[in-house]
Structures are given as C-alpha cells and as structure tokens.
N, C-alpha and C positions, 0 to 999 in steps of 0.2 A: 537603330530604330527602324530601319527598313524591314527587318525580320519581324519585329513586333507589329508593324503595320500589316505585313502579310498575314500574320496570325489573327489580327483584328478582322481582316477581310474574310478569312476562313471561318471565324466565329459567326460573322454576319450570314454567311452562306448556310450555316447550321441553324439559323434563326436565333442565335444568341446575340446579346448586346455586343457590338463590335469593339471589344477591347482585347488587345494582344500584349504579351509580355515575353521577355527573354532574360535569362540569367547567364552572365558570362563570367569567366575567371580567366584573366589575361586575354588570349586570343581564342579561347575554347568556349563554345556554347555548351552549357551544362543542361539547360532546359529551355523549352519554348512552348508556348501554348496560348490559348485564348479562353475567354469566359466559357464555363461549362455548367452554369447554374441550372439550365433547363435539362440538359442531357443527363445530369447526375441527380436531378431533383434535390439540389443542395444549394441553399442560399449563400454558403461560404465558398463556393467554387468560382470565385473571381479569378481572373487571369493571373494576378499576382500570387494568390494562394496556390493555384495549380502549379506554377513554375517553382515556387519556393519548396513545395512538397517534393516535386520531382528532383530538384537539385540536391536537397537534403538527403533524399534516399540514395541518389547516385554517389554522393560523397560519404554516406554513412555517418552524418553528423547533423545535429539540429542547428548548428551555427555555420554561417556562410560569410565569415569576416573579410575574405579577400575576393568577394564576388560583387558584381554590379548588376543592377536590375534596370531594364528598360521597359517602360509600359506606356501605352498610348494615351492614357487618361490619368489625371491626378488620382492617386489612391484614396480610397475612403478611409475612415478611421479604423475599421477592422483590418484593412490591408496595411495601413501604416503601422499598426501595432505588430502585425506579423513580420513586417520588414524590420522593425526594431528588435523583436525577439530573435530573429534570425541573424541579427548583427550584420545586415547587408552594408557594404562599404559605401556605395554610391547609388543614388536613385536618379534616373533620368526619366522625365515624363513629358508627354506630349501636351494634350489639351488640358487647360485648367477646368476644374469642376466646381463652380461657385456654389452649386446647390448641394452636392454630395461629397465634395473633396474633404480630406482630413489632413492635408499637408500644409497648403497655403490658404485654404479656406476652412470654414467650420471650426473644428476643435484645434486645428494646428498641433496635431499630436506630438510632433518632435520637439515642440517648444514647451511642453508641459513638464512640470517638476517630477512627475511620476514616470517619465520616459527614461528607460535605462540606457538606450543607445539611439543616437540620431545619426543617420547617414548624411553624407554630403548630398545636397539636393540641387539638381539642375533642371529647371522647368522649361517649358516651351520648345522642346526638341521635337520637330515634326508636328507642331501644334496645329497648323492649318489643315494638313491632310487628316490628322486624327479627328479634328472637329468636323470636317466635311463628311467623314465616314459615319460618325454618330448622327449628324443632322439628316443625312440621306436615309439612314436606317429607321429613324423615328418618324420622319415625314412619310415614308412608305407605309407606315402602320397607322397613321392618323387619317380619319375620313376627310 
C-alpha cells in the first residue's frame, strides 16, 4: 500500500484526484499508477483502470487471476466491474468511499447476482493516510 500511496501523492502533484493503485503478482509489481482522468481527458482513467490496463498489456491477457490490486480508495462501481472482469484475486483498499464506493458502499458490486467474479476484499489498509490525502486535496480547492 505504500507504493499506492506514493502514486496517490504523485497524482495530486499532477492536479489529479489523489488515488493510487498497484497490481502485484507474488513479489513482482506488474503495474503502478494514479488517476489520469484530467491528463487523458478520459473519465474512465481511474487509478484502478490505469493499472489493470497496464498489467493486462504486460501479461498479454485480459485476465489477471493470480494478481492482487492495492488501491488507496474504495473502488467505484465502474472500477469494481473492471476488477471483476479482470478476475483480480485480491483487492486491498484504503479509505472507504460512502458517497462513490461500489464495493462496501453503494451498489456493492461484488455481492450482486450478475457479478461473474468477486475477489477477496480487504478494506481499511492505510485508510487514515489515504483519507488524509483526499481531504487535503479537496480542502485546498475549496474557498
């Protein structure tokens, strides 16, 4: 999670919402990154999507069944669906997102009967630091 937090800080420095993610397989980091929605003018360029795309390209497969995803914020419904479709083995996330989350809040995507694959989910990993990064980022932008 330390690397995901580093990526979140780098995203904030680029004026992106500070969310970072890392995909690992065993001891190997396959992909790391942060939100790139502004840089790419792409509303789907959330940190989770960025790293899923990079890891899938590196492995030459749309499925990542032996991979784990670390992300600093609870994934939204779109990202939860991508995690499911990629067959990510385990999801570790930092801060809960009661307003936009799709895992333990909102639609609870992995618990829906239409969900084809649900990863093991481990919430609240580095939650305090993740939440502090987000609070500071948005407080700096509000008058």
